VOTI-413377 format. One record per residue: residue number from 1; residue in one letter; x, y, z of N, C-alpha, C in turn. Coordinates in pm, whole numbers. Example, Ala and Ser with C-alpha at 12.3 -4.5 7.8 and 13.67 -1.06 7.14 Angstrom:
> 1;A;1319;-569;780;1230;-450;780;1320;-330;780
> 2;S;1285;-225;708;1367;-106;714;1290;3;787
REM end
This chain:
> 1;M;83;-120;0;0;0;0;86;125;0
> 2;A;201;115;68;284;234;81;329;286;-55
> 3;S;346;198;-153;393;241;-283;289;320;-359
> 4;T;160;315;-318;54;387;-387;24;521;-324
> 5;V;88;550;-211;59;674;-141;124;791;-213
> 6;A;49;896;-237;102;1014;-305;190;1092;-211
> 7;A;257;1192;-270;351;1271;-192;283;1342;-77
> 8;G;151;1361;-85;81;1430;22;70;1350;148
> 9;G;106;1221;146;103;1140;267;-25;1061;278
> 10;L;-41;995;394;-155;907;416;-287;983;417
> 11;A;-283;1113;447;-407;1190;449;-473;1189;312
> 12;A;-393;1173;205;-447;1173;70;-535;1053;43
> 13;V;-518;945;120;-600;827;100;-689;802;222
> 14;G;-714;906;297;-806;895;408;-744;851;538
> 15;G;-609;849;547;-542;809;671;-556;916;775
> 16;P;-551;881;903;-564;979;1011;-445;1073;1012
> 17;A;-469;1196;1050;-364;1295;1056;-257;1252;1155
> 18;G;-130;1270;1117;-20;1239;1207;17;1093;1210
> 19;F;-49;1009;1134;-20;865;1133;114;843;1065
> 20;S;206;773;1131;341;755;1079;365;612;1036
> 21;A;466;595;951;502;460;906;546;374;1023
> 22;A;612;436;1120;659;359;1235;542;299;1312
> 23;Q;430;376;1323;314;326;1394;247;212;1318
> 24;A;271;206;1188;207;103;1108;282;-29;1112
> 25;Q;403;-30;1167;481;-152;1170;419;-255;1264
> 26;T;437;-381;1230;388;-488;1315;467;-490;1444
> 27;P;399;-495;1560;472;-496;1686;561;-618;1697
> 28;P;674;-608;1766;765;-721;1777;701;-838;1850
> 29;A;744;-958;1814;692;-1077;1880;739;-1079;2025
> 30;P;656;-1131;2116;697;-1138;2256;815;-1234;2271
> 31;P;900;-1211;2371;1016;-1298;2389;974;-1441;2419
> 32;L;1051;-1536;2365;1021;-1676;2387;1076;-1721;2522
> 33;S;1012;-1820;2581;1065;-1879;2703;1187;-1962;2668
> 34;P;1276;-1988;2764;1396;-2068;2734;1358;-2206;2682
> 35;P;1438;-2263;2595;1410;-2398;2546;1401;-2498;2661
> 36;A;1316;-2597;2645;1298;-2697;2750;1411;-2798;2754
> 37;T;1476;-2821;2640;1583;-2921;2630;1693;-2870;2539
> 38;P;1813;-2931;2546;1919;-2894;2451;1878;-2916;2306
> 39;D;1804;-3024;2279;1761;-3047;2141;1668;-2936;2093
> 40;E;1585;-2885;2182;1496;-2775;2146;1577;-2649;2120
> 41;A;1686;-2632;2192;1774;-2516;2168;1832;-2522;2028
> 42;L;1876;-2641;1986;1929;-2657;1850;1820;-2634;1746
> 43;E;1700;-2683;1775;1589;-2663;1681;1556;-2515;1666
> 44;R;1569;-2440;1775;1541;-2296;1769;1645;-2225;1682
> 45;L;1769;-2269;1691;1873;-2212;1605;1848;-2245;1459
> 46;A;1811;-2371;1432;1785;-2412;1294;1666;-2335;1236
> 47;A;1562;-2317;1316;1445;-2243;1270;1480;-2097;1243
> 48;G;1564;-2039;1328;1606;-1901;1307;1688;-1885;1182
> 49;N;1775;-1982;1155;1854;-1975;1032;1766;-1986;909
> 50;A;1662;-2070;917;1569;-2082;804;1498;-1950;778
> 51;R;1464;-1878;885;1401;-1746;867;1499;-1648;804
> 52;Y;1624;-1654;846;1725;-1565;790;1742;-1591;640
> 53;V;1749;-1717;602;1767;-1752;461;1647;-1704;380
> 54;A;1526;-1714;438;1405;-1672;369;1381;-1522;378
> 55;N;1470;-1449;446;1456;-1305;468;1324;-1272;537
> 56;E;1292;-1353;640;1171;-1332;720;1208;-1327;869
> 57;P;1297;-1235;908;1343;-1233;1047;1235;-1187;1145
> 58;L;1244;-1241;1265;1157;-1196;1374;1229;-1095;1463
> 59;N;1360;-1085;1449;1439;-1002;1539;1510;-890;1464
> 60;A;1432;-810;1393;1490;-701;1314;1514;-575;1397
> 61;D;1439;-560;1505;1451;-440;1589;1526;-476;1717
> 62;H;1655;-446;1721;1736;-486;1837;1731;-382;1949
> 63;S;1649;-280;1936;1631;-186;2045;1521;-231;2140
> 64;V;1441;-328;2097;1332;-377;2180;1388;-440;2307
> 65;E;1328;-409;2420;1364;-465;2550;1507;-431;2592
> 66;R;1556;-316;2547;1691;-275;2585;1701;-257;2736
> 67;A;1601;-198;2797;1604;-175;2941;1606;-306;3019
> 68;Q;1528;-405;2972;1527;-535;3041;1662;-604;3030
> 69;R;1727;-590;2914;1857;-655;2896;1962;-596;2990
> 70;A;1946;-472;3027;2043;-409;3117;2044;-476;3254
> 71;A;1936;-544;3288;1925;-608;3418;1992;-746;3423
> 72;G;2024;-804;3308;2088;-936;3307;2073;-1004;3173
> 73;Q;2129;-1123;3163;2122;-1199;3039;2084;-1344;3066
> 74;Q;2018;-1404;2970;1979;-1544;2981;1990;-1611;2843
> 75;P;2112;-1623;2790;2128;-1686;2659;2095;-1835;2667
> 76;F;2042;-1890;2559;2009;-2033;2559;2112;-2115;2483
> 77;A;2201;-2051;2406;2303;-2123;2330;2431;-2040;2324
> 78;A;2542;-2112;2312;2672;-2048;2292;2720;-2082;2151
> 79;I;2774;-1983;2083;2824;-2002;1947;2974;-1970;1946
> 80;V;3054;-2067;1904;3196;-2042;1881;3210;-2011;1732
> 81;A;3234;-1885;1702;3231;-1839;1563;3365;-1781;1522
> 82;C;3388;-1775;1392;3506;-1710;1338;3491;-1558;1349
> 83;S;3601;-1489;1355;3599;-1343;1361;3567;-1278;1228
> 84;D;3553;-1356;1123;3522;-1304;990;3406;-1205;998
> 85;S;3422;-1088;935;3322;-982;945;3189;-1018;882
> 86;R;3187;-1123;801;3062;-1165;736;2984;-1265;819
> 87;V;3037;-1302;933;2974;-1403;1017;2922;-1335;1144
> 88;A;2791;-1314;1152;2728;-1248;1267;2622;-1342;1324
> 89;P;2652;-1417;1430;2563;-1523;1477;2420;-1478;1507
> 90;E;2403;-1361;1571;2266;-1318;1603;2182;-1300;1476
> 91;I;2245;-1254;1369;2172;-1234;1242;2153;-1367;1171
> 92;I;2259;-1448;1164;2252;-1577;1095;2145;-1667;1153
> 93;F;2130;-1664;1286;2032;-1750;1352;1905;-1674;1390
> 94;D;1893;-1550;1347;1777;-1466;1375;1738;-1472;1523
> 95;Q;1830;-1433;1608;1805;-1429;1751;1822;-1287;1802
> 96;G;1757;-1257;1911;1767;-1125;1970;1893;-1111;2053
> 97;L;1928;-987;2084;2041;-964;2173;2008;-1025;2310
> 98;G;2105;-1097;2365;2081;-1165;2491;2046;-1312;2475
> 99;D;2020;-1356;2352;1984;-1497;2329;2106;-1586;2309
> 100;L;2216;-1529;2258;2334;-1608;2225;2457;-1556;2299
> 101;F;2536;-1649;2348;2664;-1616;2410;2770;-1650;2306
> 102;V;2840;-1550;2254;2926;-1570;2137;3073;-1559;2175
> 103;V;3149;-1661;2137;3295;-1662;2153;3353;-1659;2012
> 104;R;3437;-1560;1982;3487;-1545;1845;3639;-1537;1841
> 105;V;3693;-1609;1745;3836;-1604;1717;3854;-1650;1572
> 106;A;3951;-1594;1502;3974;-1633;1364;4002;-1783;1358
> 107;G;3920;-1855;1282;3934;-2000;1273;3843;-2077;1366
> 108;N;3760;-2010;1443;3660;-2071;1532;3710;-2197;1603
> 109;F;3826;-2187;1668;3875;-2296;1751;3862;-2257;1897
> 110;I;3870;-2356;1985;3852;-2330;2128;3987;-2339;2197
> 111;N;4038;-2225;2241;4161;-2225;2322;4123;-2218;2469
> 112;E;4220;-2199;2555;4193;-2201;2698;4097;-2090;2740
> 113;D;4116;-1971;2684;4026;-1860;2718;3885;-1887;2668
> 114;G;3874;-1941;2547;3742;-1974;2494;3675;-2081;2575
> 115;L;3752;-2179;2620;3697;-2286;2702;3642;-2231;2834
> 116;A;3718;-2141;2895;3670;-2080;3019;3541;-2001;2995
> 117;S;3534;-1934;2881;3413;-1859;2847;3294;-1952;2832
> 118;L;3315;-2067;2766;3206;-2164;2749;3164;-2225;2882
> 119;E;3260;-2248;2970;3226;-2300;3103;3139;-2199;3178
> 120;F;3174;-2073;3167;3091;-1969;3231;2951;-1967;3171
> 121;A;2945;-1976;3037;2815;-1973;2970;2727;-2089;3014
> 122;A;2786;-2208;3028;2709;-2327;3061;2677;-2336;3210
> 123;A;2778;-2316;3293;2760;-2337;3437;2691;-2221;3506
> 124;V;2715;-2100;3459;2658;-1982;3526;2534;-1929;3455
> 125;L;2544;-1918;3322;2432;-1860;3247;2330;-1964;3202
> 126;G;2369;-2090;3202;2273;-2196;3173;2246;-2222;3027
> 127;V;2342;-2193;2936;2318;-2227;2796;2303;-2377;2783
> 128;Q;2220;-2419;2689;2190;-2561;2673;2256;-2622;2549
> 129;A;2311;-2538;2463;2374;-2588;2341;2497;-2505;2308
> 130;I;2600;-2574;2258;2719;-2508;2206;2731;-2546;2060
> 131;V;2742;-2446;1974;2761;-2470;1831;2893;-2410;1788
> 132;V;2982;-2494;1737;3107;-2446;1679;3081;-2423;1531
> 133;L;3084;-2298;1489;3038;-2259;1356;3154;-2221;1265
> 134;G;3189;-2312;1174;3281;-2278;1068;3209;-2207;955
> 135;H;3282;-2163;855;3215;-2097;743;3294;-2118;615
> 136;T;3226;-2109;504;3289;-2130;374;3398;-2026;351
> 137;G;3503;-2069;281;3611;-1978;244;3687;-1921;361
> 138;C;3699;-1996;471;3764;-1942;591;3911;-1911;564
> 139;G;3949;-1787;584;4086;-1744;559;4185;-1805;655
> 140;A;4145;-1826;780;4237;-1883;878;4269;-2028;845
> 141;V;4169;-2104;801;4193;-2242;762;4277;-2247;635
> 142;N;4246;-2159;542;4323;-2154;417;4470;-2118;444
> 143;A;4494;-2026;536;4631;-1989;572;4705;-2107;634
> 144;T;4632;-2189;710;4693;-2308;769;4733;-2408;662
> 145;I;4646;-2427;564;4677;-2517;452;4801;-2467;378
> 146;Q;4806;-2337;352;4920;-2279;282;5049;-2297;362
> 147;S;5038;-2281;493;5156;-2297;578;5210;-2439;572
> 148;I;5118;-2536;572;5159;-2676;565;5220;-2707;429
> 149;E;5158;-2658;324;5210;-2684;189;5344;-2616;165
> 150;D;5360;-2496;220;5485;-2422;201;5593;-2460;303
> 151;R;5550;-2532;407;5640;-2568;517;5704;-2444;577
> 152;D;5619;-2346;601;5668;-2219;654;5556;-2156;738
> 153;L;5593;-2096;849;5496;-2031;935;5481;-1884;897
> 154;P;5361;-1829;909;5341;-1686;882;5405;-1602;991
> 155;P;5418;-1471;969;5487;-1385;1067;5399;-1348;1186
> 156;G;5460;-1277;1279;5387;-1223;1394;5330;-1332;1483
> 157;H;5208;-1307;1529;5141;-1403;1617;5052;-1501;1541
> 158;L;5053;-1494;1410;4970;-1583;1329;5000;-1731;1347
> 159;P;5123;-1771;1380;5146;-1914;1403;5056;-1975;1510
> 160;S;5010;-1895;1606;4920;-1951;1708;4789;-1998;1647
> 161;L;4740;-1924;1545;4620;-1968;1475;4648;-2093;1392
> 162;V;4758;-2091;1320;4794;-2205;1235;4809;-2332;1318
> 163;N;4877;-2322;1432;4899;-2440;1515;4770;-2494;1574
> 164;A;4674;-2407;1600;4545;-2452;1654;4461;-2523;1549
> 165;I;4472;-2481;1424;4389;-2536;1316;4457;-2653;1246
> 166;R;4588;-2663;1260;4667;-2764;1191;4612;-2908;1207
> 167;P;4567;-2951;1327;4518;-3089;1341;4403;-3123;1246
> 168;A;4316;-3028;1219;4205;-3054;1128;4254;-3079;987
> 169;V;4353;-3003;944;4408;-3021;809;4477;-3156;798
> 170;Y;4557;-3190;898;4627;-3317;896;4529;-3435;896
> 171;D;4415;-3418;964;4316;-3526;969;4258;-3559;832
> 172;V;4237;-3457;749;4170;-3480;621;4267;-3501;505
> 173;L;4393;-3466;522;4490;-3480;413;4500;-3623;359
> 174;P;4502;-3726;445;4515;-3863;392;4399;-3904;301
> 175;D;4282;-3841;317;4167;-3876;233;4173;-3813;95
> 176;N;4269;-3720;76;4283;-3650;-52;4148;-3597;-102
> 177;P;4080;-3515;-22;3946;-3468;-59;3951;-3378;-183
> 178;P;3845;-3378;-263;3843;-3293;-383;3854;-3144;-350
> 179;D;3804;-3104;-234;3815;-2965;-189;3876;-2968;-49
> 180;L;4006;-2952;-43;4076;-2962;85;4029;-2856;182
> 181;L;4008;-2734;135;3964;-2627;224;3829;-2660;285
> 182;E;3735;-2702;203;3602;-2736;254;3608;-2848;357
> 183;A;3687;-2951;328;3699;-3064;420;3763;-3022;552
> 184;A;3865;-2938;544;3934;-2893;665;3846;-2803;750
> 185;I;3765;-2720;686;3672;-2633;760;3574;-2717;840
> 186;A;3517;-2818;777;3421;-2904;846;3489;-2982;959
> 187;R;3608;-3035;931;3678;-3113;1033;3718;-3025;1151
> 188;N;3759;-2904;1125;3796;-2812;1232;3676;-2784;1324
> 189;A;3558;-2766;1264;3438;-2743;1345;3406;-2867;1429
> 190;R;3417;-2984;1366;3388;-3108;1439;3485;-3131;1555
> 191;L;3614;-3112;1529;3713;-3134;1634;3688;-3045;1755
> 192;N;3652;-2920;1730;3631;-2828;1842;3499;-2852;1913
> 193;A;3398;-2900;1840;3274;-2938;1907;3299;-3059;1997
> 194;E;3381;-3152;1951;3417;-3267;2033;3496;-3223;2156
> 195;A;3585;-3126;2138;3663;-3076;2250;3572;-3013;2355
> 196;A;3470;-2942;2310;3376;-2881;2405;3301;-2987;2484
> 197;S;3265;-3095;2419;3184;-3197;2487;3264;-3283;2583
> 198;T;3396;-3291;2563;3478;-3380;2647;3564;-3305;2747
> 199;S;3557;-3174;2749;3641;-3096;2840;3599;-3119;2985
> 200;H;3697;-3159;3067;3671;-3185;3210;3704;-3062;3293
> 201;P;3638;-3042;3406;3527;-3124;3454;3388;-3069;3419
> 202;I;3381;-2941;3389;3250;-2875;3383;3169;-2917;3262
> 203;L;3223;-2900;3142;3144;-2924;3022;3115;-3072;3003
> 204;S;3211;-3158;3033;3187;-3302;3016;3077;-3351;3110
> 205;E;3074;-3298;3232;2970;-3339;3327;2832;-3292;3282
> 206;L;2824;-3171;3229;2695;-3121;3180;2649;-3200;3059
> 207;H;2742;-3239;2971;2706;-3323;2858;2660;-3461;2906
> 208;G;2731;-3514;3004;2698;-3646;3055;2561;-3651;3119
> 209;S;2520;-3542;3181;2390;-3538;3247;2276;-3507;3150
> 210;G;2310;-3472;3026;2206;-3437;2928;2161;-3293;2934
> 211;A;2231;-3211;3014;2192;-3070;3026;2252;-2984;2916
> 212;L;2347;-3038;2841;2419;-2960;2741;2452;-3048;2621
> 213;V;2447;-2990;2503;2484;-3061;2381;2575;-2972;2298
> 214;S;2671;-3033;2229;2762;-2958;2141;2750;-3011;1999
> 215;R;2742;-2919;1903;2733;-2957;1763;2826;-2871;1680
> 216;A;2867;-2925;1567;2945;-2849;1469;2853;-2807;1356
> 217;G;2886;-2695;1295;2809;-2647;1181;2898;-2568;1088
> 218;V;2855;-2555;964;2927;-2473;866;2827;-2377;802
> 219;Y;2860;-2250;806;2777;-2145;749;2823;-2115;607
> 220;D;2731;-2125;513;2760;-2093;373;2735;-1944;353
> 221;I;2841;-1869;334;2827;-1723;322;2743;-1684;201
> 222;A;2752;-1761;93;2679;-1725;-29;2529;-1749;-17
> 223;T;2488;-1855;52;2345;-1887;62;2283;-1847;194
> 224;G;2363;-1830;296;2312;-1798;429;2275;-1920;511
> 225;K;2286;-2038;453;2243;-2160;523;2351;-2212;617
> 226;V;2307;-2264;730;2395;-2334;822;2366;-2483;812
> 227;A;2469;-2562;782;2457;-2707;777;2513;-2762;907
> 228;F;2428;-2827;985;2476;-2891;1108;2538;-3025;1072
> 229;L;2656;-3052;1127;2731;-3171;1089;2708;-3285;1189
REM end
């Protein structure tokens, strides 16, 4: 209807004086209650990603409930994501601010600091799912492959990234995959999801009790889809 409105505004078609486009917007959906189970937490992420791919987000207005968020947080899932500027977990999974606890590092691997962050998220904040999210065309994984092929480490502090991702590349090399980068990205996500589930004592105990689940996923930057592995 908005495209048919003349320059004179809504009054030209009988709209009430002072009526604004902002007032015509659909009010935001009420906040959802926390997932009942870890599997439901994963299902909520998958459903949010489907909305993102379809360009039908429910969480487009991130100013909603800003005052309530100042009082505390109650995320239902933790996402270990790459620092790549094209990877934004709240948008990819169509979640509101406060729904996701995000740990980011180039190459989406879990180091000691990341592990401590996940322990805090699970034991204190009560997240029910951890997703280690790789993505297509990951530069950190590609740099690791190049380092192995060239038998040379990059300068500065970059070797710390290469050394963390190197096990994933070595794991898939014997299979001679048609796309080494793609295979290494998936393996890197899987290895770190496994690390999250077996880390003692906090995360392993929560996994053992069924209170927490860890999954790997790969985000396709071109399509927007997340494939859970």
